[in-house]
Every structure is written in C-alpha cells, then in structure tokens.
N, C-alpha and C positions, 0 to 999 in steps of 0.2 A: 565478583571475581576480578582480581587485579591482573591487568595484562602486562606482559613483557613488551619491550620496545618492538621486537620483531613481530609479535602477534598483532600489535596495533598497526604496524606498517602493512602487514598482510591484510588486515581488515580494510585499511585505506585503499589498497590496490584493488580489492574486490568491490568496494563501493563504486569505484570508477569503471571497472570492467570485470564483472563476475565470471566472464567466459575465459579468462586467462588460464592457460594450462598450468599444471603443477610445475612443469619444467620451466615455463616462462616466469612464474612466480618465484621459483628457486633462483633463477638468474638475477632477477631484480632485487631479491633479498640476500643474495650471496649465500644461499643455503642449498643443501641437497634436496632433490625432489622428494625423497622418502621423509625427510624432516618436515617439508611443507605438508605432505599428506598427514603426518602425525599431528601437526599444528591444526590443520583443518578439522580433523576428527575431534580434537579437544574443543575447538571453538564451536563446532556444530553441536556438541553435547551441552555446552554452557551458554553460548552467546548467539550464534547464527540461527535464526528461526527458519529462514527459507531463502531460496534464490528466486528471483522474479524476472519477468520480462518488462522492460520499460519501452513503451512504444514511442516512436518519433511523433512529433507534432502532427496532428491531423490538419487537413485543409478545413478552415473554419466554416466553409460553406457545406461541408459534407458530414457534419456531426452536430450533436446537441449535447450541451453540458448543463448541469443543474446542481446547485447546492440544496440539500434537503435538511431542514432543521427538524429534530425529532424529540418528542416527549414520549417516554416509555415507562412501563411498569418496572420498578427496580428489581423485582423478583425474576424478570424475564431478560435482563440485560445480557447475560451470557448466551442464551439461546438466540437472541436477536443478532448479536455479534457474529455467531457462528453461521447463521443463515446469510448474513450480508457478506461475510468473507467468501462464501461459496458463489456469490453472484459476480460474474466477470464484468458487468457494467459498473460496478462500484469501485472507484479508484481509491478512495480512502474513507475511513470512518474514525472520527475523533470524539472523545468525550469533552464536554465543556461545562463550565460553571455558569449558572444563570437560569434563565427561563426555560431553556431546552437542555436535554441530556446529551444528545449526539448531534454532530453535523457530519453529513456524508457528501462526497462529490460523486455524482453519477455522470457517466459519459455513454452516449448511445449513438448509433449511426444516423438516426432521424427522430423527429418528434413523435411519430407513431410508436416507436420502440420506447421512447422516454415515457410516454403515457402508460405503457404496459408495466415498465419497471416501477414507476412511481405508485401505481395501483398495487403492485405486488408488495412494495414496502409498507404502504398504508394498511394493507390487510394482514400483515404479520401479527401473530399472536403476541400480545404485550405492547404493541404500538398504540399509544393513546392519541397522539396528534402529530401531523406532519405539516410543514410549511415549506413550499418549494420556491426556489429563486432561479429561474432560467438565466444562464449567462449569455448576455448579448454579444459582448466582445471582451477580449483580454487585452489589457493595456500593457502589462508586463508581468513576468513570472520569474522569481529569483530562486526557484527550486533547482536542485542539482539535476 
C-alpha cells in the first residue's frame, strides 16, 4: 500500500504518541477530525496492526531481562509465535538466519519469575532447543 504524505505524517505522529486524540492529530496535520478518523480506519485495515503500551525504563535492580535463542520445529512456527505473543513477559520475538530460528527478549520482575517463563518457553510444543542469556547490564539502547 502506497501512503499519501498526510498518512505517513499521521503514522509518524502515532509512533511518537499513539494516545493523541483525533482532534489533536487533526490540528497537527491541518485536517478535520472526521478526516483523521477516516484515515485511521483505512490505516487500521491495511497497515496498523495494534496499539501498544511502552513502559518506562525499569530500575535495573528490580527486574530481570534475558535473551532467549530458540530452535523450533518449522511446522510449529506460527503456533509458537501466537503463544509467545500472548505472554506479557515477552517484549519481542524476531526470526533470525543461522543456528537458531528465533530470538526473544524476556523481561520479568525477578529471577524466580524468569525461571518460570523460561521453563514455559522450553516446554512449548515445537520448541526443540533454547539457550538463555541473562542481561547483566545495559550499556546503551538506541531504540525509540
């Protein structure tokens, strides 16, 4: 789908703050609120998958983070993705080329919960192997 300039600008505004009202989006785009609603409906049908909550940085002493490298049965990839999407502790899931098929970022409030989540992942139907890498400290992060 090729986007018009106003649609791209609308998406850019939503990436920064998806809680902006249609009226505020209209003001920033110099469009009527009803036009913004129509644009949003069209984008939600074609491009926007969901609206999410981005949490502020946690205090490093009060949470546990882990990268999990996963080898899976190719026939079960979609099922695994759906199960992981439903787990609030999983921040991201990406496919990769190489020795592993998926890498996921897991964040929990403590190591006990991390152990439970890692066990749940390892026991999923279609998971062949996991390798966990606990994050000790974050040096920098360039994500938006």
